[in-house]
C-alpha positions as CSV (number, residue, x, y, z in Angstrom):
1,X,46.5,-2.5,-26.1
2,X,45.2,-5.5,-28.0
3,X,46.2,-6.9,-31.4
4,X,43.9,-9.7,-32.2
5,X,40.3,-10.4,-33.3
6,X,38.2,-8.8,-30.6
7,X,34.5,-9.3,-30.1
8,X,32.5,-6.9,-28.0
9,X,29.0,-7.8,-26.8
10,X,26.8,-4.7,-26.6
11,X,23.4,-4.2,-24.8
12,X,20.8,-1.7,-25.9
13,X,21.2,-1.9,-29.7
14,X,18.0,-2.7,-31.6
15,X,18.2,-1.5,-35.2
16,X,20.4,-0.4,-38.1
17,X,20.6,3.2,-36.7
18,X,22.2,1.7,-33.6
19,X,24.6,-0.3,-35.7
20,X,25.6,2.8,-37.7
21,X,26.2,4.9,-34.6
22,X,28.5,2.3,-33.0
23,X,30.3,1.7,-36.4
24,X,30.9,5.5,-36.8
25,X,32.2,5.8,-33.2
26,X,34.5,2.8,-33.4
27,X,35.8,3.7,-36.9
28,X,37.2,6.9,-35.3
29,X,39.5,4.9,-33.0
30,X,43.0,4.6,-34.4
31,X,44.2,1.1,-35.0
32,X,40.8,-0.6,-35.6
33,X,40.8,-2.8,-38.7
34,X,38.3,-5.1,-40.4
35,X,35.4,-3.6,-38.3
36,X,32.1,-5.5,-38.4
37,X,29.1,-4.3,-36.4
38,X,25.7,-5.9,-36.1
39,X,22.9,-5.5,-33.5
40,X,24.4,-6.5,-30.2
41,X,28.0,-7.1,-31.3
42,X,31.1,-5.5,-32.8
43,X,34.2,-7.4,-34.1
44,X,37.5,-6.0,-35.2
45,X,41.2,-6.6,-35.5
46,X,44.0,-4.2,-34.5
47,X,46.3,-2.8,-31.9
48,X,43.6,-1.0,-29.9
49,X,43.1,0.5,-26.5
50,X,40.1,-1.5,-25.3
51,X,39.2,1.2,-22.8
52,X,38.8,3.6,-25.7
53,X,36.5,1.1,-27.4
54,X,34.4,0.8,-24.3
55,X,34.2,4.5,-23.9
56,X,33.2,5.1,-27.5
57,X,30.3,2.6,-27.2
58,X,29.1,4.0,-23.9
59,X,29.3,7.5,-25.4
60,X,26.8,6.3,-28.0
61,X,24.4,5.3,-25.2
62,X,25.0,1.5,-25.2
63,X,26.4,-0.8,-22.5
64,X,29.4,-3.1,-23.0
65,X,28.5,-6.6,-21.8
66,X,31.8,-8.3,-22.5
67,X,35.0,-8.1,-24.4
68,X,36.7,-11.2,-25.7
């Protein structure tokens, strides 16, 4: 679990449709706060299981490059 500002770099996103899909998927994860998603990146605060974040992004069809 992580409680800090987390930045996830994401490959395969190219448009606002991609952004909305990732935002919808991450919004469903308990504990995520202050979520911001743009093409290629998601940022959020919260006490979050980072494996759940990775799985949600990959379930949308994108690849997680890094988590910091």
